C-alpha positions in Angstrom: 35.4 8.3 -11.5 36.7 4.8 -11.8 40.4 4.1 -9.8 41.5 1.4 -7.6 44.1 1.8 -5.7 46.3 -1.2 -5.7 49.8 -2.0 -6.1 51.2 -1.4 -9.8 52.8 -4.4 -12.1 55.5 -3.5 -14.2 56.2 -4.9 -17.4 59.3 -7.0 -17.7 61.2 -3.9 -20.2 60.8 -1.5 -17.3 63.7 0.7 -17.1 66.8 -0.8 -16.0 68.8 0.6 -13.0 67.2 1.9 -9.8 63.9 4.2 -9.5 63.8 7.3 -7.2 61.5 9.6 -5.9 58.3 7.5 -7.5 57.1 6.3 -4.1 54.0 8.8 -4.1 51.9 9.4 -6.2 49.5 12.8 -7.4 45.3 12.3 -8.2 45.1 11.3 -11.9 45.3 14.2 -14.8 43.8 11.9 -17.1 41.3 8.6 -16.3 40.2 7.4 -19.3 37.4 4.4 -18.2 35.7 4.0 -22.0 32.5 5.1 -20.1 29.4 3.3 -18.9 26.0 1.9 -20.5 23.7 -0.7 -22.2 25.1 -3.4 -25.2 28.3 -2.0 -26.9 29.8 1.6 -26.2 30.8 3.9 -29.6 33.8 3.8 -31.1 36.9 5.7 -30.0 37.5 9.0 -31.5 39.9 9.3 -35.0 43.7 8.8 -34.5 43.5 6.9 -30.8 43.9 3.3 -32.6 44.5 1.9 -36.4 42.4 -1.1 -35.4 38.6 -1.4 -37.0 35.7 -0.9 -34.7 33.5 -3.7 -34.6 29.6 -3.1 -32.6 29.7 -6.8 -31.0 30.7 -8.6 -28.2 33.9 -11.1 -30.6 36.2 -8.6 -32.7 38.2 -10.2 -35.5 41.4 -10.0 -35.9 42.7 -6.3 -36.5 39.1 -5.2 -34.9 38.2 -3.7 -31.2 35.4 -3.4 -29.6 33.9 -1.4 -26.5 32.1 -4.0 -24.4 30.3 -4.2 -21.0 31.1 -7.7 -20.8 30.8 -10.5 -23.2 30.1 -13.9 -22.2 28.5 -16.6 -25.6 32.0 -17.9 -26.0 33.8 -16.4 -28.6 35.9 -18.4 -30.8 34.7 -21.9 -29.7 35.3 -20.7 -26.1 39.2 -20.2 -26.5 38.2 -16.6 -25.0 37.1 -16.3 -21.2 33.7 -14.9 -20.2 34.0 -11.4 -19.0 30.9 -10.4 -17.0 32.2 -6.9 -15.4 34.9 -4.0 -16.2 37.7 -4.3 -14.2 36.0 -2.8 -11.1 33.2 -4.7 -11.3 30.6 -3.0 -12.9 28.7 -4.9 -14.8 27.6 -1.8 -16.8 31.2 0.0 -17.0 32.5 -0.2 -20.7 36.5 -1.7 -21.3 38.2 -1.9 -24.5 38.2 -5.2 -26.4 41.2 -6.0 -28.6 41.7 -8.8 -30.9 45.3 -8.8 -32.4 46.2 -7.6 -36.2 48.6 -10.0 -37.8 51.4 -6.9 -38.1 52.6 -5.4 -35.0 50.2 -2.4 -34.6 49.7 1.3 -32.4 46.4 -0.4 -31.0 45.9 2.9 -28.9 47.6 6.4 -29.1 46.8 9.4 -26.7 48.1 13.2 -26.2 48.2 14.3 -22.7 49.1 17.9 -22.2 48.9 20.3 -19.1 52.1 18.4 -17.3 54.4 20.2 -15.6 58.1 20.7 -16.7 60.7 18.6 -15.1 58.1 16.5 -13.1 57.7 12.7 -12.8 55.0 11.0 -14.0 53.2 7.4 -14.2 51.4 5.9 -16.7 49.3 3.2 -15.9 46.8 0.6 -17.6 44.6 -2.3 -16.4 45.1 -5.9 -18.9 43.8 -9.1 -19.0 45.0 -12.0 -21.7 41.4 -13.1 -22.8 42.8 -16.3 -23.9 42.3 -19.4 -21.6 43.7 -22.2 -23.9 46.9 -23.1 -22.9 50.8 -22.2 -25.6 48.6 -19.9 -28.3 50.4 -16.5 -29.0 51.1 -14.2 -25.9 50.5 -10.4 -26.6 54.2 -8.6 -26.3 53.3 -5.1 -25.5 55.5 -1.7 -25.9 54.9 1.3 -24.0 56.2 4.0 -25.4 56.2 8.2 -23.8 56.9 10.5 -26.5 57.7 13.8 -26.4 55.5 15.3 -29.6 58.8 15.2 -31.8 58.9 11.6 -31.4 61.5 12.1 -28.8 61.3 8.6 -26.5 60.9 10.0 -22.7 60.4 6.6 -21.4 59.3 2.7 -22.7 58.8 -0.6 -21.7 58.2 -4.1 -23.1 57.2 -7.5 -22.0 54.5 -10.1 -22.6 50.7 -10.2 -20.7 50.8 -13.7 -19.2 47.5 -16.3 -18.9 45.9 -17.0 -16.1 43.7 -19.9 -14.9 40.5 -17.4 -14.5 39.5 -14.2 -15.9 42.1 -11.5 -14.5 43.2 -7.4 -14.7 46.1 -6.8 -13.7 48.3 -3.0 -13.9 50.6 -2.0 -16.4 52.7 1.1 -16.4 56.0 2.7 -16.3 57.3 5.9 -14.8 58.7 8.9 -16.9 59.9 12.6 -16.2 59.5 16.1 -18.2 62.6 18.0 -19.5 62.5 21.6 -19.4 59.7 23.1 -21.5 57.9 19.8 -22.4 54.0 20.3 -21.1 52.9 17.4 -23.1 53.6 14.1 -24.0 52.0 11.8 -26.7 51.5 8.1 -24.6 52.0 5.1 -27.8 51.1 1.3 -26.9 52.1 -1.6 -29.6 51.7 -4.9 -30.0 54.3 -6.5 -31.0 53.3 -9.7 -31.4 51.8 -11.4 -34.3 47.4 -11.7 -35.0 46.0 -15.0 -34.9 45.3 -17.7 -32.5 46.1 -15.8 -29.5 47.4 -12.2 -28.8 44.0 -10.9 -28.1 43.6 -8.5 -24.9 40.9 -6.5 -22.5 41.9 -2.4 -21.6 40.2 -0.9 -18.7 41.1 2.5 -16.9 44.0 4.6 -18.6 45.6 6.8 -15.8 48.4 9.7 -15.5 49.7 10.6 -12.6 52.6 13.2 -10.9 55.0 10.6 -9.4 57.0 11.7 -6.4 58.8 11.7 -3.2 57.4 9.2 -0.9 56.1 10.6 1.8 55.1 9.0 5.5 52.9 10.5 7.7 51.9 9.6 11.9 50.3 11.1 14.4 52.3 11.7 18.3 50.8 8.7 20.5 49.2 6.8 17.9 50.8 3.9 15.5 47.5 3.6 13.4 46.4 5.5 10.5 43.0 5.2 11.6 42.5 7.5 15.1 39.5 7.1 17.5 39.1 10.2 19.4 35.9 11.7 21.9 34.4 15.3 20.9 35.4 15.7 24.5 39.2 15.1 23.9 40.3 18.1 24.1 44.2 17.4 22.7 45.5 18.6 19.9 46.6 15.8 17.4 50.2 16.5 16.3 50.9 15.1 13.0 54.4 15.1 11.5 56.0 13.8 7.7 58.9 12.3 6.2 59.1 13.2 3.1 62.0 12.0 0.4 64.2 14.6 -0.7 63.6 15.3 -4.2 63.3 18.5 -5.3 66.0 20.9 -5.4 63.6 23.0 -2.8 59.9 21.9 -1.9 56.1 23.0 -1.0 54.3 21.6 1.4 50.2 21.5 1.7 48.2 19.7 4.4 44.7 19.2 3.0 41.3 17.7 4.9 38.4 15.8 3.5 35.3 15.0 5.1 33.7 13.5 2.2 35.6 9.8 2.5 38.8 11.8 0.4 36.2 12.4 -2.9 36.8 16.3 -2.9 39.8 17.5 -0.8 40.7 21.0 0.5 43.8 23.2 1.6 44.3 23.9 5.6 45.1 28.0 5.6 48.7 28.2 6.6 49.1 24.0 7.2 52.4 24.7 4.9 55.1 23.0 7.0 56.6 19.5 6.7 54.0 19.5 10.6 50.8 20.2 11.0 48.7 20.5 14.8 44.9 19.4 14.6 42.6 21.6 17.0 39.8 19.6 18.1 36.1 19.5 15.9 33.0 18.2 16.2 32.0 14.6 16.0 32.3 13.5 12.0 34.8 11.7 10.0 38.1 13.5 8.4 40.8 12.8 6.1 44.5 14.4 6.4 47.3 13.9 3.8 49.9 16.2 2.9 50.6 17.4 -0.9 54.0 18.5 -1.8 55.6 19.9 -5.2 58.8 21.5 -6.1 58.7 24.8 -5.2 56.1 27.1 -7.5 53.9 24.2 -8.6 52.2 23.1 -5.4 49.0 24.7 -6.1 48.8 22.6 -9.5 47.1 19.3 -9.7 49.2 17.9 -12.4 52.6 18.6 -10.8 51.8 17.7 -6.9 51.5 14.2 -5.5 49.8 13.4 -2.1 50.2 11.2 0.8 47.7 8.2 1.7 45.8 9.8 4.1 45.3 9.8 8.1 41.6 9.1 9.4 40.4 10.7 12.1 37.1 9.6 13.5 35.5 11.9 16.4 33.2 10.2 18.6 30.1 11.7 19.8 29.1 11.9 23.2 26.5 9.2 23.2 23.1 9.6 25.3 22.6 6.0 26.9 19.0 5.0 26.7 17.2 1.8 27.0 13.6 0.4 26.2 11.7 -2.7 27.6 8.7 -4.5 25.9 6.8 -7.8 26.7 5.8 -10.6 25.4 2.2 -9.4 27.2 1.3 -7.4 30.1 -1.6 -9.4 31.2 -1.2 -13.0 32.0 -2.6 -15.7 34.0 -0.4 -16.6 37.0 2.0 -19.1 36.5 2.4 -18.5 33.2 5.8 -17.2 31.7 5.8 -13.1 30.8 9.3 -12.5 28.7 10.6 -9.1 28.3 13.3 -8.0 26.3 15.2 -5.0 26.5 16.1 -2.3 23.4 19.5 -0.2 24.2 20.3 2.5 22.5 24.1 3.8 22.2 24.6 0.8 24.5 27.7 0.1 22.6 29.0 -3.5 21.7 28.4 -5.2 25.5 25.7 -3.2 27.7 25.5 -4.7 30.8 21.8 -5.1 32.2 19.9 -5.3 35.9 16.5 -6.7 35.9 14.4 -5.2 38.5 10.7 -6.1 39.7 9.5 -3.7 42.0 13.1 -2.2 42.1 15.0 -5.1 43.0 17.4 -6.9 40.9 16.2 -10.0 39.5 17.7 -12.6 36.7 21.2 -11.4 34.8 22.9 -9.3 32.8 21.1 -10.7 29.8 18.9 -8.4 27.6 15.6 -10.5 28.3 13.9 -11.2 30.6 11.8 -14.3 31.6 9.4 -15.4 34.9 6.6 -16.7 35.9 6.5 -16.4 39.1 4.8 -12.3 38.7 2.2 -11.3 40.8 -0.6 -9.0 39.6 0.5 -5.3 40.1 4.3 -5.9 40.0 6.3 -3.4 38.6 9.2 -4.4 35.7 12.1 -2.1 34.9 15.3 -2.5 33.6 18.7 -0.4 34.2 21.4 -0.3 31.3 24.9 0.5 31.8 26.4 1.2 28.6 30.1 0.3 27.0 29.8 2.9 24.1 33.1 4.8 22.9 33.4 8.3 25.1 30.0 8.0 27.3 30.7 9.8 30.1 26.7 9.2 32.3 26.5 5.2 31.2 23.9 4.2 33.3 20.0 4.3 31.5 16.9 3.4 33.5 14.0 1.5 31.1 10.1 2.3 31.1 8.2 0.5 33.8 5.8 -2.3 32.5 3.2 -2.9 35.2 2.0 -6.5 35.2 -1.8 -7.6 35.1 -1.6 -11.4 36.3 -5.2 -13.4 36.7 -5.5 -15.6 38.8 -6.3 -19.2 37.3 -10.8 -20.0 36.2 -11.7 -22.7 38.5 -13.4 -25.0 35.3 -15.2 -28.3 35.1 -16.8 -30.8 33.1 -18.5 -34.3 33.6 -20.2 -36.4 30.9 -23.2 -38.7 30.1 -23.8 -41.4 27.0 -27.6 -42.5 25.7 -26.3 -45.7 26.2 -23.4 -47.8 27.6 -24.1 -51.7 26.1 -25.1 -51.7 22.7 -25.1 -54.1 19.4 -22.0 -52.8 17.3 -23.9 -51.8 14.6 -25.2 -49.2 17.1 -24.7 -45.2 17.3 -24.2 -44.0 21.1 -24.3 -40.3 21.5 -22.2 -38.2 24.5 -22.7 -35.4 25.6 -20.9 -32.4 27.8 -22.0 -30.9 30.8 -19.3 -28.1 31.5 -19.0 -26.0 34.8 -17.8 -22.5 34.8 -17.0 -23.0 31.4 -17.8 -19.2 30.1 -19.8 -18.3 26.6 -18.1 -20.5 24.3 -16.1 -23.3 25.6 -14.0 -25.6 23.2 -14.2 -29.6 23.4 -11.9 -32.7 22.1 -13.8 -36.0 22.7 -11.0 -38.7 23.2 -11.8 -42.5 22.9 -9.1 -44.8 24.6 -6.8 -41.0 24.9 -6.7 -40.3 21.1 -8.4 -37.6 19.9 -12.2 -38.0 18.2 -15.1 -36.3 17.0 -15.5 -32.4 16.0 -15.3 -29.4 18.6 -18.6 -29.6 19.8 -21.1 -30.2 23.1 -22.3 -33.1 21.3 -19.9 -36.2 20.3 -21.9 -39.2 18.0 -20.4 -42.5 16.6 -21.2 -46.0 15.6 -18.0 -46.9 15.6 -16.8 -48.3 19.1 -15.9 -51.6 20.1 -16.3 -53.8 23.6 -14.1 -51.7 26.3 -13.5 -48.6 24.7 -13.3 -45.9 27.0 -14.1 -42.1 26.5 -13.2 -39.1 28.0 -13.9 -35.5 27.1 -10.9 -32.0 27.5 -12.7 -28.7 27.7 -11.5 -25.2 27.6 -13.3 -22.5 29.3 -13.9 -19.0 26.7 -13.3 -17.0 30.5 -9.8 -15.8 30.8 -6.9 -18.0 32.0 -9.3 -20.8 31.1 -7.1 -24.0 31.2 -8.0 -27.2 29.4 -9.7 -30.1 32.0 -10.2 -33.4 31.6 -13.9 -34.4 32.2 -14.8 -36.0 35.4 -15.8 -39.2 34.4 -15.2 -41.3 31.4 -17.9 -43.9 29.8 -16.2 -47.5 29.6 -18.7 -49.2 26.7 -19.6 -52.4 26.3 -20.4 -53.7 22.2 -21.6 -56.9 21.8 -20.9 -58.2 18.7 -23.9 -59.0 15.8 -24.8 -62.7 15.2 -23.6 -63.8 11.5 -25.6 -65.0 8.7 -23.8 -67.2 5.8 -27.3 -68.4 3.1 -26.5 -70.4 0.2 -26.0 -68.8 -2.9 -30.0 -68.4 -5.1 -31.1 -72.3 -6.7 -33.6 -72.8 -9.2 -35.8 -75.8 -8.3 -37.8 -77.8 -10.2 -42.2 -77.2 -9.8 -43.3 -79.6 -7.2 -39.7 -79.6 -5.3 -38.7 -79.2 -2.0 -35.4 -77.2 -0.8 -34.4 -77.1 2.6 -32.5 -73.8 3.5 -29.6 -74.2 5.8 -28.1 -71.2 6.7 -24.8 -70.9 8.5 -25.1 -69.4 11.6 -22.9 -67.2 14.5 -23.7 -66.2 18.0 -25.8 -66.7 20.6 -29.3 -67.3 18.9 -32.2 -67.4 21.1 -35.4 -66.5 18.5 -35.3 -67.3 14.4 -37.9 -66.2 12.2 -38.2 -66.9 8.9 -40.6 -64.5 6.4 -42.5 -65.2 4.2 -43.4 -68.4 6.1 -45.8 -69.7 2.5 -44.0 -73.0 1.5 -42.0 -73.9 4.6 -42.4 -76.4 7.4 -42.1 -74.2 10.1 -40.8 -70.5 9.9 -39.2 -71.2 13.2 -36.7 -73.6 12.9 -32.9 -72.6 11.8 -33.2 -74.8 8.5 -36.8 -75.1 7.6 -38.1 -77.0 4.8 -39.7 -75.1 1.4 -42.0 -76.1 -0.8 -42.3 -73.4 -2.6 -45.5 -72.9 -5.9 -43.6 -70.0 -7.6 -40.2 -68.0 -7.1 -40.0 -66.4 -3.3 -37.6 -64.7 -1.7 -37.3 -65.9 1.9 -35.4 -63.7 4.5 -33.9 -64.8 7.9 -33.8 -62.8 11.2 -32.0 -63.9 13.9 -31.7 -62.5 17.9 -28.8 -62.8 20.1 -29.0 -63.3 24.0 -27.9 -59.7 23.8 -30.8 -58.2 21.4 -28.4 -58.1 18.2 -29.8 -58.4 14.9 -29.0 -59.6 11.8 -30.6 -60.8 8.5 -30.0 -62.2 5.3 -32.4 -63.2 2.2 -32.1 -66.3 -0.1 -34.2 -66.8 -3.5 -35.8 -69.8 -4.4 -36.5 -70.1 -8.5 -39.3 -72.1 -9.1 -39.1 -73.7 -13.1 -41.6 -74.4 -14.8 -42.0 -76.0 -18.2 -41.6 -74.1 -21.1 -45.4 -72.6 -22.3 -45.6 -70.7 -25.0 -48.6 -68.2 -25.4 -50.9 -69.3 -28.8 -51.5 -65.7 -29.6 -51.4 -62.0 -29.5 -53.2 -58.9 -30.3 -50.2 -56.0 -31.3 -52.6 -53.3 -31.4 -51.5 -51.2 -28.7 -53.2 -51.1 -25.8 -50.8 -52.6 -23.3 -52.4 -56.2 -23.4 -50.4 -59.1 -25.2 -48.8 -57.2 -27.6 -45.7 -59.0 -27.4 -45.2 -62.3 -28.2 -42.3 -63.6 -26.1 -40.9 -66.1 -23.0 -43.1 -65.5 -20.3 -41.6 -63.2 -17.7 -42.5 -66.0 -14.8 -40.2 -68.5 -16.4 -36.2 -68.8 -15.3 -34.9 -69.9 -18.4 -31.7 -68.5 -20.5 -32.8 -68.2 -24.4 -29.8 -70.0 -26.8 -31.9 -69.2 -29.7 -35.7 -67.7 -30.7 -37.0 -67.7 -33.7 -40.1 -66.6 -35.8 -41.3 -67.6 -39.0 -44.0 -66.8 -41.4 -45.8 -69.6 -43.5 -43.6 -69.5 -46.2 -40.8 -70.5 -43.9 -39.3 -66.7 -44.2 -37.4 -65.9 -40.5 -39.9 -62.9 -39.7 -37.8 -62.6 -36.2 -34.8 -63.7 -33.6 -33.2 -62.8 -30.6 -31.2 -64.3 -28.2 -32.7 -62.2 -24.9 -35.1 -64.0 -23.2 -36.8 -60.2 -22.4 -37.2 -59.4 -26.0 -40.1 -60.3 -27.9 -41.9 -60.2 -31.4 -44.0 -57.4 -31.8 -45.2 -58.6 -34.9 -43.7 -56.7 -38.0 -40.9 -57.7 -40.1 -38.5 -54.9 -41.4 -40.3 -52.1 -39.4 -43.9 -53.0 -41.5 -46.8 -55.0 -40.1 -46.9 -58.3 -40.6 -50.6 -60.1 -41.6 -52.8 -62.0 -39.5 -52.0 -65.2 -39.4 -50.4 -68.7 -37.9 -46.4 -68.3 -37.5 -44.1 -71.3 -36.2 -41.9 -70.3 -33.5 -39.1 -71.7 -32.6 -37.0 -71.5 -28.8 -33.3 -73.4 -28.0 -32.3 -73.0 -24.1 -30.4 -74.1 -21.1 -33.0 -76.0 -19.1 -31.7 -74.6 -15.7 -32.8 -78.0 -13.7 -30.9 -80.4 -15.7 -28.1 -77.8 -16.7 -28.6 -79.7 -20.8 -29.7 -77.9 -24.0 -33.7 -78.7 -24.9 -35.4 -77.3 -28.3 -39.0 -76.7 -28.3 -40.8 -75.7 -31.3 -44.9 -74.9 -31.6 -47.4 -71.8 -33.5 -48.6 -68.8 -32.3 -51.3 -67.0 -34.0 -51.7 -62.9 -34.8 -54.2 -61.0 -34.5 -55.6 -58.3 -35.6 
C-alpha cells in the first residue's frame, strides 16, 4: 500500500470558515494506487470515468492512459517527461489525463462502509503535466455527494504549473450526516481541453478525520526514546485530545514492525498509558480515538502520530587484533589493527607489548622495535549505550622477529680496457646469497641488464662505472651493493673514409686517397696486386681488371677498422663474333661481355633482310637466336649498340656482325 504522510495541499475553493476536529487522521479506508507493472495498465472499471481509454504514452484530448511513466516527449515536448509514480516507484502506475474539450467528470468513485456523523478527508496526488507557460490551467472541482446527489462537501481551484514535474496533494474534508454510510466522490475538470489542461493523478485516499492528538512521555521531550533493556522504569504516556465527540473512546496500540501492523494493548483504554519494561527491540505506540461505540471500527477512528521507543540490548564489548605479519625482519615496521565488537561510536584503545602500555588510543598500532617472542595485545574501552562492563581484552599475537641476513657481493669483468666495438662480460660473486639471489646491474647508477649472475654488453663508453646490487633469497636478506665497482677505459675506433667507386681506362693508374682519423700505427691494403706499396696510406693503383681494394688500419691502442673501394677497369667494347644457342650452357646467348662496365642505351640485332629480331636496353640481357618465339636460321646477323662511355661520359655507337651457328 503506497502512502506518504506529508502536508496536505487544499484546493483554493475549500470550505470557508474555520475547520475543527480535522487535526487527526485515521488509517486509509480507501487507497487506490492504480497498481503497478510493465508498460501500460488496464482500463478503469466502467462508470469511473467518461474519458476514453488509450493504451499508450500520449493520450489525445478526451482520453486517459494508465502508465508507469512517460519519456517520449509528448506533443512536441510540451509535457513533462515523468519517470515514476508519485512515490518514486518506477513500476507504479498513475492516471494520465488529456482533458476533453467540454467539462467532464474524469473520475467518479463510490465509497462504502463509512460511519454516520463522522468527519473524513479525501485526498489525491495531482501534477500539472504542461511545461510550456501560458497554456490552459486545469480547474478541478471535487464534490462529495450522498447517493441521492446531495453535496456534503466540495472544493475547486486551478492546478498551477511548476518548473519541474511536481506532485502535490489536494483534498477536502466532509462529515457524514446521520444515517449516511456511503458517499460518491466526483472529480470534474471545468477548464476546456485543447492547448493545456493536462494532468496526472495518483494515490486516492479516504481517511477518517477527527480531533488532534498530542502524545508525550514523562521525563522525555522527543517522540523517539532510547532506553536500556536493564532500565526498570515504567514509561508514563499521556495525551491531549481535542474535544470533538460527545463522548470519546480510547485505545492505545503497539507496533513492532515499523508501523505496518498495529495491535491493541489490552486494558489501555484511557488518555494515559504506563509502559512496563520490555525486551530489546523497537516499539511504536499510538493512541486511537473515536466516538463512543466506534473505537473498533477502522473507518470511524483516528490515531495519533506514533512515539518510538528503542530498547537497547546490553552490549558485550569485544575486540580482536590482526597484524600485517606475525613474522618480520628486525627493524621492519609491523602494523596491527583492532577490530571492535559493540565498541560504541568512539571506543578507546590501549595497546600493550608484553603487558606494558604502548602507542596511542587509536585503533591501529605500528612498531619497528619489536623483539623476538614479544606479545602484542590491546585493551578496548567501549562507549556503547547501555554497556555495563566496558572493558574488553583482545587476543595475543606472539611475534617472530628474524635477524637480518649478512650478505655480500663482488664483481669481476673480462676486460677493463676495450675498443668501443668490443663486448665485456661482468660476473657477480655472491656471498651468503642463498639458493636464488636476484641481481640488478647498474651503469653509472642507472639500472641495466637483467636479473642474472652475468651481465654482458658492448655499448659502454669511456669512464663508465659498472656495479651490481644483490638481494639474497634467504629470509631477511636485504639489497646490498657490490663491494667493488669497475671503471671502464673505452678507446675510440679509427675512422676511414674512402672515395666512391671509380672507373679508369685500361692501362691507367689511380692513387687511393682515404681520409683517416685516429692514432694509426699500421696500414694494410689488400689485395696487393696492382699497388705500388700495400703498406702506404695512399698507394698508387694500376689494376689490370676491376678490383676491390680493402684498407685495414690499427691504432696504437689496438683498435681496428676497415673500408673498401672498387676500381672498375674499362676496356673498349668488343663483341663476340659468333654464338651457338644449343642449350649446352656455353656461348648460348649473344650479349655484352659481363666484364665490360658499360651502360647500354640500346642494343639491336637485324637479320639479312634488315628485320629487327632483338632489342633491349639492359646490358645483362642478350639474344638467344630466336624471334617471336621461333629459332632463327644459322647465318650472319648485324648488331648495333648505343652506349655511354664510362670514361668520357659521351654517347658512343658501334656496329658489327655476328655468326649464329646451329
